[in-house]
PASEBA-1860 file (N, C-alpha, C; in nm, 3 decimals):
! residues 250
1> MPSPLAPR> -4.706/-2.772/-25.792/-4.617/-2.772/-25.958/-4.499/-2.828/-25.891 ~ -4.444/-2.940/-25.946/-4.271/-2.886/-25.947/-4.210/-2.812/-25.982 ~ -4.074/-2.770/-25.957/-3.990/-2.678/-25.987/-3.946/-2.683/-26.104 ~ -3.956/-2.583/-26.199/-3.868/-2.609/-26.341/-3.762/-2.690/-26.323 ~ -3.684/-2.690/-26.231/-3.575/-2.726/-26.205/-3.583/-2.870/-26.151 ~ -3.640/-2.946/-26.170/-3.723/-3.051/-26.124/-3.600/-3.141/-26.203 ~ -3.619/-3.339/-26.188/-3.549/-3.392/-26.264/-3.599/-3.425/-26.361 ~ -3.784/-3.412/-26.355/-3.873/-3.452/-26.467/-3.840/-3.324/-26.580
9> YWGAHLLA> -3.817/-3.228/-26.555/-3.796/-3.144/-26.638/-3.660/-3.154/-26.750 ~ -3.601/-3.193/-26.681/-3.456/-3.226/-26.743/-3.430/-3.242/-26.897 ~ -3.517/-3.326/-26.928/-3.533/-3.371/-27.070/-3.565/-3.230/-27.147 ~ -3.657/-3.138/-27.095/-3.731/-3.044/-27.186/-3.584/-2.934/-27.200 ~ -3.515/-2.916/-27.091/-3.417/-2.848/-27.039/-3.312/-2.865/-27.167 ~ -3.252/-2.990/-27.140/-3.165/-3.051/-27.236/-3.217/-3.035/-27.396 ~ -3.349/-3.069/-27.418/-3.390/-3.018/-27.581/-3.334/-2.881/-27.634 ~ -3.369/-2.805/-27.522/-3.363/-2.651/-27.560/-3.206/-2.654/-27.557
17> VVLVAAAV> -3.168/-2.695/-27.499/-2.976/-2.690/-27.506/-2.945/-2.719/-27.662 ~ -3.019/-2.832/-27.696/-2.948/-2.915/-27.850/-2.975/-2.823/-27.926 ~ -3.156/-2.783/-27.925/-3.201/-2.697/-28.048/-3.088/-2.573/-28.069 ~ -3.056/-2.471/-27.927/-2.991/-2.349/-27.992/-2.872/-2.406/-28.015 ~ -2.792/-2.477/-27.957/-2.643/-2.501/-28.017/-2.667/-2.581/-28.145 ~ -2.737/-2.647/-28.173/-2.764/-2.722/-28.335/-2.791/-2.580/-28.416 ~ -2.869/-2.489/-28.384/-2.873/-2.359/-28.481/-2.768/-2.262/-28.480 ~ -2.707/-2.250/-28.333/-2.593/-2.152/-28.367/-2.480/-2.230/-28.421
25> GLGVWQYD> -2.413/-2.387/-28.458/-2.381/-2.430/-28.510/-2.393/-2.427/-28.615 ~ -2.520/-2.443/-28.686/-2.541/-2.468/-28.840/-2.495/-2.329/-28.901 ~ -2.557/-2.211/-28.833/-2.517/-2.067/-28.841/-2.411/-2.061/-28.875 ~ -2.300/-2.083/-28.800/-2.123/-2.056/-28.786/-2.085/-2.164/-28.910 ~ -2.167/-2.237/-28.998/-2.126/-2.357/-29.049/-2.141/-2.234/-29.210 ~ -2.274/-2.214/-29.161/-2.294/-2.136/-29.307/-2.237/-2.011/-29.346 ~ -2.208/-1.980/-29.241/-2.124/-1.830/-29.232/-2.009/-1.847/-29.267 ~ -1.919/-1.952/-29.213/-1.832/-1.981/-29.310/-1.755/-2.034/-29.441
33> AWQAHRDA> -1.909/-2.105/-29.439/-1.931/-2.099/-29.617/-1.949/-1.992/-29.697 ~ -1.987/-1.885/-29.601/-1.990/-1.724/-29.700/-1.873/-1.690/-29.710 ~ -1.800/-1.672/-29.624/-1.678/-1.608/-29.624/-1.573/-1.692/-29.693 ~ -1.592/-1.864/-29.721/-1.520/-1.943/-29.801/-1.487/-1.865/-29.972 ~ -1.629/-1.845/-29.975/-1.694/-1.805/-30.093/-1.627/-1.688/-30.162 ~ -1.613/-1.570/-30.046/-1.539/-1.437/-30.091/-1.427/-1.483/-30.072 ~ -1.373/-1.517/-29.981/-1.241/-1.581/-29.999/-1.188/-1.623/-30.158 ~ -1.238/-1.729/-30.161/-1.216/-1.785/-30.305/-1.209/-1.685/-30.422
41> EADDLTHA> -1.322/-1.576/-30.414/-1.343/-1.477/-30.512/-1.239/-1.406/-30.537 ~ -1.155/-1.367/-30.400/-1.065/-1.285/-30.415/-0.894/-1.333/-30.400 ~ -0.941/-1.473/-30.467/-0.816/-1.545/-30.434/-0.670/-1.463/-30.479 ~ -0.580/-1.517/-30.462/-0.413/-1.468/-30.478/-0.375/-1.576/-30.594 ~ -0.380/-1.514/-30.738/-0.359/-1.587/-30.849/-0.233/-1.576/-30.889 ~ -0.154/-1.507/-30.821/-0.024/-1.471/-30.848/0.102/-1.616/-30.843 ~ 0.052/-1.693/-30.759/0.127/-1.821/-30.751/0.095/-1.937/-30.797 ~ -0.007/-1.938/-30.925/-0.052/-2.022/-30.988/0.042/-2.051/-31.111
49> RPVPLTDV> -0.002/-2.168/-31.191/0.118/-2.184/-31.234/0.019/-2.120/-31.416 ~ 0.088/-2.045/-31.503/0.098/-1.961/-31.651/0.021/-2.077/-31.705 ~ -0.060/-1.986/-31.789/-0.159/-2.079/-31.888/-0.156/-1.967/-32.018 ~ -0.165/-2.038/-32.117/-0.147/-1.939/-32.242/-0.284/-1.837/-32.227 ~ -0.222/-1.741/-32.265/-0.325/-1.617/-32.269/-0.443/-1.649/-32.317 ~ -0.492/-1.715/-32.418/-0.571/-1.776/-32.487/-0.660/-1.776/-32.422 ~ -0.626/-1.889/-32.323/-0.715/-1.951/-32.259/-0.760/-1.872/-32.122 ~ -0.755/-1.738/-32.077/-0.747/-1.663/-32.026/-0.847/-1.495/-32.116
57> IGPDDPFP> -0.790/-1.438/-32.192/-0.876/-1.324/-32.243/-0.851/-1.328/-32.411 ~ -0.941/-1.281/-32.449/-0.924/-1.276/-32.627/-0.883/-1.128/-32.641 ~ -0.887/-1.096/-32.747/-0.816/-0.976/-32.789/-0.941/-0.848/-32.772 ~ -1.085/-0.921/-32.824/-1.149/-0.817/-32.836/-1.262/-0.842/-32.707 ~ -1.244/-0.951/-32.554/-1.287/-0.919/-32.484/-1.290/-0.847/-32.354 ~ -1.369/-0.830/-32.305/-1.340/-0.750/-32.151/-1.264/-0.833/-32.022 ~ -1.199/-0.795/-31.937/-1.113/-0.837/-31.890/-1.180/-0.895/-31.819 ~ -1.155/-1.030/-31.766/-1.263/-1.162/-31.679/-1.194/-1.134/-31.519
65> GTKVGQPV> -1.325/-1.042/-31.444/-1.300/-0.987/-31.351/-1.229/-1.089/-31.206 ~ -1.217/-1.211/-31.228/-1.185/-1.346/-31.124/-1.048/-1.367/-31.156 ~ -0.989/-1.300/-31.283/-0.835/-1.335/-31.349/-0.721/-1.262/-31.344 ~ -0.768/-1.152/-31.197/-0.668/-1.091/-31.169/-0.510/-1.141/-31.111 ~ -0.450/-1.073/-31.133/-0.316/-1.155/-31.128/-0.262/-1.297/-31.193 ~ -0.360/-1.347/-31.283/-0.330/-1.485/-31.335/-0.218/-1.503/-31.371 ~ -0.123/-1.603/-31.415/-0.003/-1.577/-31.474/-0.017/-1.631/-31.634 ~ -0.018/-1.592/-31.692/0.013/-1.620/-31.882/0.097/-1.593/-31.937
73> TVSGTWVP> 0.158/-1.712/-32.039/0.216/-1.694/-32.149/0.211/-1.626/-32.266 ~ 0.293/-1.557/-32.314/0.228/-1.492/-32.404/0.368/-1.502/-32.534 ~ 0.361/-1.522/-32.658/0.429/-1.490/-32.731/0.409/-1.412/-32.814 ~ 0.492/-1.366/-32.885/0.481/-1.238/-32.980/0.561/-1.130/-33.028 ~ 0.568/-1.051/-33.054/0.684/-0.942/-33.170/0.671/-0.861/-33.083 ~ 0.763/-0.759/-33.020/0.741/-0.653/-32.973/0.668/-0.517/-33.052 ~ 0.650/-0.452/-32.988/0.634/-0.353/-33.118/0.695/-0.216/-33.126 ~ 0.782/-0.174/-33.244/0.873/-0.083/-33.195/0.831/0.055/-33.179
81> GGTVYVSG> 0.917/0.150/-33.110/0.829/0.284/-33.075/0.743/0.266/-33.025 ~ 0.675/0.185/-32.910/0.575/0.185/-32.870/0.562/0.193/-32.717 ~ 0.701/0.224/-32.672/0.733/0.239/-32.505/0.700/0.342/-32.441 ~ 0.628/0.317/-32.321/0.592/0.447/-32.244/0.617/0.427/-32.099 ~ 0.649/0.518/-32.029/0.660/0.494/-31.882/0.547/0.621/-31.809 ~ 0.513/0.484/-31.721/0.394/0.485/-31.641/0.423/0.555/-31.500 ~ 0.386/0.709/-31.454/0.454/0.741/-31.333/0.410/0.729/-31.190 ~ 0.468/0.728/-31.078/0.404/0.737/-30.973/0.428/0.607/-30.921
89> RVQDGAKG> 0.477/0.495/-30.948/0.496/0.382/-30.901/0.596/0.359/-30.817 ~ 0.551/0.305/-30.698/0.646/0.324/-30.594/0.740/0.218/-30.556 ~ 0.873/0.185/-30.536/0.941/0.063/-30.503/1.019/0.070/-30.429 ~ 0.989/-0.005/-30.280/1.103/0.006/-30.212/1.073/0.138/-30.147 ~ 0.983/0.223/-30.148/0.979/0.346/-30.069/1.020/0.455/-30.196 ~ 1.018/0.432/-30.305/1.116/0.533/-30.419/0.985/0.542/-30.501 ~ 1.020/0.663/-30.525/0.895/0.689/-30.686/1.027/0.664/-30.813 ~ 0.904/0.597/-30.905/0.989/0.575/-31.046/0.848/0.541/-31.126
97> YWVVTPLT> 0.879/0.478/-31.237/0.840/0.442/-31.351/0.790/0.292/-31.389 ~ 0.690/0.220/-31.416/0.645/0.146/-31.501/0.760/0.174/-31.609 ~ 0.800/0.059/-31.683/0.836/0.028/-31.828/0.758/-0.020/-31.885 ~ 0.648/0.018/-32.004/0.558/-0.031/-32.052/0.595/-0.062/-32.226 ~ 0.634/-0.192/-32.285/0.616/-0.193/-32.421/0.527/-0.326/-32.487 ~ 0.435/-0.225/-32.550/0.346/-0.334/-32.645/0.404/-0.477/-32.711 ~ 0.325/-0.599/-32.698/0.366/-0.670/-32.766/0.248/-0.756/-32.829 ~ 0.282/-0.751/-32.976/0.185/-0.794/-33.081/0.160/-0.975/-33.039
105> VDDADGSA> 0.098/-1.011/-32.996/0.045/-1.135/-32.938/0.004/-1.220/-33.052 ~ 0.113/-1.351/-33.090/0.073/-1.429/-33.203/-0.077/-1.482/-33.218 ~ -0.119/-1.502/-33.348/-0.254/-1.544/-33.371/-0.363/-1.459/-33.303 ~ -0.356/-1.344/-33.288/-0.428/-1.272/-33.210/-0.470/-1.149/-33.326 ~ -0.479/-1.136/-33.433/-0.511/-1.057/-33.573/-0.445/-0.913/-33.548 ~ -0.340/-0.900/-33.499/-0.214/-0.833/-33.496/-0.225/-0.780/-33.382 ~ -0.328/-0.782/-33.283/-0.346/-0.686/-33.098/-0.257/-0.744/-33.040 ~ -0.224/-0.610/-32.954/-0.102/-0.620/-32.913/-0.122/-0.639/-32.778
113> LPIVRGWV> -0.068/-0.675/-32.677/-0.078/-0.701/-32.520/0.031/-0.569/-32.485 ~ -0.015/-0.455/-32.356/0.100/-0.383/-32.306/0.190/-0.465/-32.219 ~ 0.334/-0.494/-32.186/0.409/-0.541/-32.066/0.433/-0.429/-32.003 ~ 0.464/-0.452/-31.940/0.503/-0.386/-31.791/0.658/-0.455/-31.800 ~ 0.743/-0.451/-31.878/0.917/-0.470/-31.836/0.958/-0.481/-31.733 ~ 0.939/-0.364/-31.619/1.000/-0.350/-31.514/1.006/-0.187/-31.485 ~ 1.051/-0.194/-31.354/1.056/-0.088/-31.298/1.163/0.014/-31.306 ~ 1.156/0.134/-31.311/1.344/0.164/-31.315/1.305/0.372/-31.238
121> ADPAQAPA> 1.414/0.398/-31.174/1.369/0.504/-31.100/1.336/0.637/-31.190 ~ 1.426/0.634/-31.313/1.422/0.775/-31.388/1.405/0.709/-31.530 ~ 1.315/0.727/-31.621/1.283/0.681/-31.806/1.466/0.698/-31.848 ~ 1.512/0.819/-31.858/1.643/0.835/-31.882/1.812/0.703/-31.867 ~ 1.711/0.628/-31.775/1.827/0.527/-31.702/1.741/0.356/-31.736 ~ 1.665/0.358/-31.856/1.582/0.224/-31.866/1.641/0.192/-31.973 ~ 1.674/0.074/-32.006/1.751/-0.006/-32.092/1.664/0.036/-32.279 ~ 1.768/0.053/-32.353/1.669/0.029/-32.487/1.563/-0.084/-32.489
129> APSGPTSL> 1.487/0.019/-32.554/1.325/-0.090/-32.579/1.365/-0.234/-32.669 ~ 1.321/-0.331/-32.641/1.356/-0.468/-32.695/1.304/-0.429/-32.851 ~ 1.311/-0.561/-32.922/1.264/-0.579/-33.065/1.297/-0.693/-33.088 ~ 1.205/-0.774/-33.201/1.163/-0.899/-33.249/1.089/-1.019/-33.161 ~ 1.078/-1.131/-33.213/1.009/-1.242/-33.113/1.059/-1.266/-32.994 ~ 0.930/-1.299/-32.919/0.993/-1.307/-32.755/0.902/-1.391/-32.712 ~ 0.903/-1.485/-32.597/0.806/-1.523/-32.495/0.818/-1.536/-32.382 ~ 0.742/-1.479/-32.312/0.730/-1.481/-32.172/0.621/-1.484/-32.059
137> DAWLQPPE> 0.651/-1.512/-31.952/0.540/-1.517/-31.839/0.503/-1.396/-31.813 ~ 0.366/-1.381/-31.807/0.342/-1.209/-31.718/0.225/-1.229/-31.588 ~ 0.192/-1.159/-31.542/0.099/-1.131/-31.452/-0.048/-1.063/-31.493 ~ -0.187/-1.093/-31.566/-0.237/-1.028/-31.584/-0.296/-0.956/-31.519 ~ -0.326/-0.821/-31.555/-0.399/-0.714/-31.484/-0.493/-0.609/-31.552 ~ -0.611/-0.582/-31.495/-0.677/-0.510/-31.550/-0.674/-0.353/-31.595 ~ -0.699/-0.341/-31.707/-0.655/-0.172/-31.750/-0.683/-0.059/-31.604 ~ -0.604/0.018/-31.547/-0.610/0.124/-31.494/-0.692/0.224/-31.505
145> GTGEVDRD> -0.793/0.256/-31.397/-0.829/0.394/-31.464/-0.919/0.444/-31.350 ~ -0.783/0.566/-31.300/-0.789/0.631/-31.204/-0.857/0.754/-31.202 ~ -0.849/0.821/-31.343/-0.929/0.938/-31.369/-0.798/1.005/-31.374 ~ -0.739/1.019/-31.382/-0.604/1.124/-31.335/-0.570/1.145/-31.502 ~ -0.555/1.294/-31.532/-0.533/1.324/-31.668/-0.409/1.309/-31.697 ~ -0.392/1.284/-31.820/-0.240/1.379/-31.934/-0.255/1.394/-31.945 ~ -0.144/1.544/-31.851/-0.157/1.667/-31.915/-0.084/1.664/-32.013 ~ 0.005/1.618/-32.058/0.095/1.621/-32.212/0.081/1.500/-32.290
153> PTDDVLPQ> -0.003/1.488/-32.376/-0.036/1.374/-32.437/0.079/1.356/-32.564 ~ 0.149/1.440/-32.544/0.276/1.438/-32.665/0.384/1.373/-32.639 ~ 0.424/1.383/-32.509/0.539/1.268/-32.406/0.498/1.134/-32.430 ~ 0.610/1.062/-32.340/0.619/0.900/-32.377/0.569/0.877/-32.241 ~ 0.544/0.977/-32.122/0.498/0.950/-31.962/0.364/0.919/-31.998 ~ 0.301/0.841/-31.886/0.166/0.859/-31.876/0.135/0.867/-31.743 ~ 0.000/0.923/-31.662/0.014/0.893/-31.526/-0.076/0.756/-31.495 ~ -0.083/0.646/-31.587/-0.169/0.553/-31.571/-0.191/0.493/-31.623
161> LRIADLIQ> -0.192/0.335/-31.641/-0.173/0.228/-31.754/-0.289/0.191/-31.799 ~ -0.345/0.320/-31.869/-0.524/0.325/-31.927/-0.442/0.319/-32.055 ~ -0.590/0.202/-32.143/-0.564/0.148/-32.217/-0.564/0.260/-32.329 ~ -0.722/0.317/-32.303/-0.757/0.471/-32.400/-0.619/0.553/-32.436 ~ -0.523/0.598/-32.345/-0.406/0.639/-32.301/-0.301/0.594/-32.396 ~ -0.266/0.474/-32.362/-0.193/0.375/-32.423/-0.209/0.350/-32.608 ~ -0.339/0.385/-32.631/-0.337/0.345/-32.792/-0.306/0.443/-32.920 ~ -0.296/0.545/-32.809/-0.235/0.670/-32.894/-0.113/0.663/-32.938
169> HVDQDLYG> -0.003/0.591/-32.855/0.143/0.526/-32.901/0.138/0.474/-33.003 ~ 0.050/0.350/-33.049/0.078/0.258/-33.113/-0.005/0.274/-33.229 ~ -0.025/0.182/-33.345/-0.071/0.188/-33.428/-0.213/0.106/-33.454 ~ -0.192/-0.042/-33.386/-0.251/-0.156/-33.368/-0.365/-0.153/-33.214 ~ -0.491/-0.223/-33.226/-0.571/-0.224/-33.139/-0.463/-0.309/-33.015 ~ -0.495/-0.296/-32.879/-0.472/-0.346/-32.777/-0.570/-0.423/-32.684 ~ -0.516/-0.520/-32.629/-0.566/-0.601/-32.537/-0.657/-0.489/-32.406 ~ -0.809/-0.542/-32.395/-0.827/-0.501/-32.245/-0.795/-0.501/-32.088
177> AYGVATEP> -0.633/-0.522/-32.123/-0.560/-0.569/-32.020/-0.391/-0.539/-32.024 ~ -0.339/-0.579/-31.933/-0.168/-0.553/-31.918/-0.122/-0.637/-31.883 ~ 0.015/-0.678/-31.907/0.089/-0.766/-31.816/0.184/-0.781/-31.767 ~ 0.213/-0.791/-31.629/0.344/-0.731/-31.568/0.467/-0.852/-31.572 ~ 0.551/-0.837/-31.611/0.669/-0.944/-31.652/0.717/-1.015/-31.519 ~ 0.691/-1.144/-31.492/0.749/-1.201/-31.396/0.887/-1.177/-31.362 ~ 0.980/-1.194/-31.465/1.111/-1.164/-31.418/1.169/-1.039/-31.575 ~ 1.191/-0.944/-31.459/1.247/-0.808/-31.553/1.382/-0.845/-31.622
185> EPGLERAS> 1.370/-0.719/-31.694/1.523/-0.734/-31.814/1.625/-0.698/-31.730 ~ 1.737/-0.719/-31.774/1.838/-0.636/-31.747/1.843/-0.522/-31.755 ~ 1.892/-0.432/-31.624/1.857/-0.283/-31.600/1.740/-0.245/-31.540 ~ 1.650/-0.344/-31.523/1.508/-0.265/-31.446/1.472/-0.412/-31.299 ~ 1.440/-0.353/-31.241/1.404/-0.386/-31.113/1.215/-0.427/-31.202 ~ 1.206/-0.550/-31.099/1.083/-0.616/-31.120/1.013/-0.536/-31.045 ~ 0.869/-0.524/-31.149/0.747/-0.436/-31.080/0.631/-0.505/-31.010 ~ 0.621/-0.451/-30.903/0.541/-0.510/-30.784/0.397/-0.515/-30.852
193> VDQLPDVG> 0.339/-0.653/-30.772/0.187/-0.709/-30.799/0.114/-0.668/-30.675 ~ 0.036/-0.604/-30.666/-0.027/-0.580/-30.555/-0.191/-0.602/-30.555 ~ -0.296/-0.642/-30.657/-0.420/-0.633/-30.688/-0.465/-0.765/-30.690 ~ -0.584/-0.723/-30.619/-0.629/-0.846/-30.601/-0.798/-0.820/-30.654 ~ -0.860/-0.938/-30.724/-1.020/-0.911/-30.781/-1.100/-0.845/-30.696 ~ -1.192/-0.756/-30.689/-1.299/-0.693/-30.632/-1.405/-0.850/-30.583 ~ -1.452/-0.817/-30.451/-1.542/-0.920/-30.439/-1.667/-0.873/-30.424 ~ -1.757/-0.955/-30.481/-1.880/-0.855/-30.542/-1.956/-0.869/-30.392
201> TFTGIRNL> -2.065/-0.756/-30.361/-2.176/-0.747/-30.279/-2.227/-0.865/-30.242 ~ -2.296/-0.920/-30.311/-2.367/-1.015/-30.317/-2.300/-1.169/-30.333 ~ -2.167/-1.194/-30.325/-2.071/-1.304/-30.322/-2.125/-1.381/-30.218 ~ -2.193/-1.555/-30.243/-2.226/-1.589/-30.098/-2.304/-1.586/-30.059 ~ -2.428/-1.449/-30.072/-2.510/-1.402/-29.993/-2.610/-1.515/-29.967 ~ -2.642/-1.647/-29.997/-2.744/-1.731/-29.979/-2.665/-1.804/-29.853 ~ -2.527/-1.834/-29.845/-2.485/-1.890/-29.696/-2.524/-1.788/-29.611 ~ -2.463/-1.640/-29.602/-2.521/-1.581/-29.498/-2.591/-1.541/-29.451
209> LYAIEWWF> -2.727/-1.520/-29.553/-2.874/-1.569/-29.527/-2.936/-1.651/-29.438 ~ -2.899/-1.781/-29.480/-2.925/-1.917/-29.392/-2.835/-1.887/-29.295 ~ -2.732/-1.803/-29.284/-2.638/-1.833/-29.117/-2.744/-1.713/-29.034 ~ -2.782/-1.619/-29.063/-2.878/-1.575/-29.010/-3.014/-1.586/-28.974 ~ -3.053/-1.669/-29.065/-3.175/-1.783/-29.046/-3.159/-1.892/-28.926 ~ -3.043/-1.955/-28.912/-3.005/-2.057/-28.823/-3.025/-1.995/-28.688 ~ -2.923/-1.841/-28.715/-2.928/-1.778/-28.564/-3.082/-1.745/-28.510 ~ -3.134/-1.678/-28.609/-3.270/-1.662/-28.537/-3.374/-1.787/-28.486
217> FGLFAAFI> -3.364/-1.887/-28.557/-3.414/-1.997/-28.512/-3.358/-2.016/-28.340 ~ -3.250/-2.061/-28.382/-3.175/-2.056/-28.202/-3.259/-1.995/-28.132 ~ -3.254/-1.824/-28.124/-3.295/-1.705/-28.047/-3.455/-1.798/-28.049 ~ -3.511/-1.808/-28.133/-3.660/-1.805/-28.132/-3.663/-1.968/-27.988 ~ -3.609/-2.017/-28.027/-3.611/-2.208/-27.925/-3.548/-2.167/-27.802 ~ -3.488/-2.025/-27.798/-3.421/-1.992/-27.656/-3.531/-1.905/-27.569 ~ -3.555/-1.836/-27.699/-3.690/-1.755/-27.611/-3.816/-1.832/-27.565 ~ -3.869/-1.905/-27.640/-3.991/-2.019/-27.610/-3.968/-2.069/-27.451
225> WWRWVTDT> -3.811/-2.128/-27.440/-3.740/-2.198/-27.335/-3.765/-2.106/-27.240 ~ -3.756/-2.033/-27.257/-3.707/-1.913/-27.133/-3.873/-1.843/-27.114 ~ -3.946/-1.852/-27.175/-4.113/-1.805/-27.177/-4.139/-1.897/-27.079 ~ -4.138/-2.080/-27.114/-4.207/-2.164/-27.044/-4.130/-2.154/-26.877 ~ -4.014/-2.133/-26.902/-3.974/-2.138/-26.731/-4.022/-2.043/-26.661 ~ -3.997/-1.923/-26.681/-4.101/-1.808/-26.611/-4.241/-1.880/-26.600 ~ -4.311/-1.896/-26.693/-4.424/-1.932/-26.708/-4.453/-2.049/-26.558 ~ -4.396/-2.142/-26.585/-4.391/-2.239/-26.487/-4.359/-2.181/-26.362
233> AAERPVVE> -4.244/-2.122/-26.361/-4.227/-2.054/-26.195/-4.305/-1.966/-26.151 ~ -4.376/-1.898/-26.251/-4.496/-1.797/-26.191/-4.582/-1.886/-26.137 ~ -4.654/-1.960/-26.179/-4.766/-2.036/-26.159/-4.780/-2.164/-26.027 ~ -4.620/-2.200/-26.003/-4.602/-2.271/-25.910/-4.690/-2.211/-25.793 ~ -4.644/-2.110/-25.733/-4.692/-2.088/-25.562/-4.840/-2.048/-25.591 ~ -4.913/-2.048/-25.699/-5.070/-2.014/-25.696/-5.067/-2.150/-25.704 ~ -5.043/-2.231/-25.706/-5.093/-2.405/-25.766/-5.084/-2.433/-25.603 ~ -4.939/-2.414/-25.528/-4.939/-2.503/-25.364/-5.041/-2.418/-25.295
241> DAAGSPPR> -5.038/-2.313/-25.318/-5.182/-2.194/-25.190/-5.242/-2.256/-25.239 ~ -5.328/-2.276/-25.381/-5.454/-2.409/-25.333/-5.490/-2.473/-25.328 ~ -5.411/-2.590/-25.334/-5.345/-2.684/-25.311/-5.324/-2.691/-25.109 ~ -5.272/-2.596/-25.047/-5.237/-2.630/-24.920/-5.322/-2.559/-24.837 ~ -5.358/-2.492/-24.874/-5.504/-2.411/-24.781/-5.613/-2.430/-24.821 ~ -5.710/-2.408/-24.784/-5.876/-2.464/-24.794/-5.888/-2.304/-24.805 ~ -6.029/-2.283/-24.877/-6.049/-2.181/-24.982/-6.144/-2.157/-24.789 ~ -6.131/-1.980/-24.841/-6.155/-1.894/-24.745/-6.304/-1.830/-24.811
249> DP> -6.424/-1.807/-24.644/-6.538/-1.776/-24.675/-6.536/-1.623/-24.702 ~ -6.616/-1.605/-24.749/-6.615/-1.448/-24.800/-6.668/-1.400/-24.663
END
């Protein structure tokens, strides 16, 4: 029997190489598609074009998880006496406070959106709270929930920007979100935005399973080829011996 490396078997070897290469390539393609799905869900929207707040979230709506950092345009009136300071905000290595004032949104049935007007090192250095109507652009963010307790609910300093804590400082309903002003007011520094939406565990999972399936098929094809080569090589000496030597008498 000819050797497994004989020219007559080159076609079989080439077929095995093509099958394995195709399976690996298709698996990589599906893996890239899975990764692209996850990257798209965790997309940084902070540089997108601002859209009206009403196109993203309503006064009673839960926060849309895919819209973290979405720039929105908000028009309304500042809530008098509703300014609070959120502690523990690091800016260029220095600890300070977010200055937050709710804005009653036009055509929102009196509901207000908390607006981070900027960052300041000390609340005593913050400029006076604004008043009257305004229109601004802000990065939309979900409410915080670190679990840290506000140890003094009577003051205007909060440990986190949690709607349940902030609502104690105003007399109207609040959105289930807050905005970070893209342009800080005079006397304040721009607050940083570094949140991205969490990527779901099963985002694009079908593509990942397809990738694993293709790679498994490639391994199976390689295994079949290897078994054929080893079986052919093992049978060859036996056949030659039978063909080249006369049978012996017992």
